[in-house]
C-alpha positions in Angstrom: -17.1 -2.6 16.5 -16.4 -0.5 12.8 -14.6 -3.3 10.6 -13.7 -2.6 7.5 -16.0 -5.6 6.6 -19.5 -5.3 9.1 -22.0 -3.5 8.6 -21.9 -1.1 11.5 -23.5 2.3 11.3 -22.0 5.8 11.9 -24.5 6.7 14.3 -23.6 3.3 16.7 -19.9 3.7 16.3 -20.7 7.5 17.5 -22.5 6.5 20.4 -19.9 4.6 21.0 -17.3 6.9 20.5 -19.4 9.5 23.0 -19.9 7.0 25.8 -16.0 6.6 25.7 -15.3 10.6 26.5 -14.3 11.0 22.3 -15.5 13.7 20.2 -18.4 12.1 17.9 -16.4 11.9 14.7 -13.2 10.2 16.4 -11.5 13.7 15.9 -9.7 15.4 18.5 -7.8 18.9 19.1 -3.6 18.1 19.7 -1.3 19.9 21.4 1.4 21.0 19.8 4.9 20.0 21.6 7.0 22.6 21.1 4.8 25.3 22.3 2.3 23.7 23.9 -0.9 25.9 22.3 -3.9 23.7 20.9 -3.6 23.2 17.3 -6.3 25.2 14.8 -7.6 21.6 13.1 -9.0 18.6 14.4 -6.7 15.1 13.7 -8.6 12.0 12.9 -7.5 9.3 15.1 -8.1 5.6 14.3 -6.2 2.3 13.6 -4.6 2.5 10.1 -3.3 -1.3 9.0 -0.6 -1.4 6.2 0.5 -4.1 4.0 3.6 -5.4 3.2 3.7 -6.8 -0.4 5.5 -10.2 -1.0 7.4 -9.0 -4.3 9.4 -5.6 -4.5 9.8 -4.0 -7.2 13.3 -3.7 -7.1 13.4 -7.6 -7.3 11.4 -7.3 -9.9 13.1 -5.3 -12.0 14.7 -6.6 -15.5 15.6 -4.6 -18.9 17.9 -5.7 -21.9 19.2 -4.3 -24.7 21.5 -6.7 -25.8 22.6 -10.1 -24.7 23.1 -13.7 -25.7 21.4 -15.6 -27.7 19.7 -18.9 -28.5 21.6 -20.6 -31.1 18.9 -22.7 -33.1 16.1 -20.0 -32.5 18.0 -16.7 -32.5 15.7 -15.4 -29.9 16.8 -14.0 -26.5 18.1 -16.4 -23.6 14.8 -17.1 -21.2 15.4 -15.9 -18.1 16.5 -12.8 -15.9 19.6 -14.8 -14.4 20.5 -15.3 -17.6 20.1 -12.3 -19.0 17.4 -12.9 -21.3 14.5 -11.2 -22.8 11.1 -11.5 -24.3 10.9 -14.6 -26.8 8.2 -13.8 -29.5 6.3 -17.1 -31.1 3.4 -17.4 -33.6 0.5 -16.0 -31.3 2.4 -12.4 -30.9 
């Protein structure tokens, strides 16, 4: 039922929600935990999927203003671990 990649129709999913005692749109009225009064808006309930990225920006970020250079080409050394920078060749 209701996958992100399936071809299920909204009408079919609404019938399933009604059969199980929910609102046909998947929305419900919440009650305030502080006052016990119902909130004035409908809240959608449904599954949420999160995905953790393999590479994080803080690990990949690198900048260089000055630093070591290769003696032969007089260009910056390669790699972040050597405090290197971008090197330019004939195609750039």
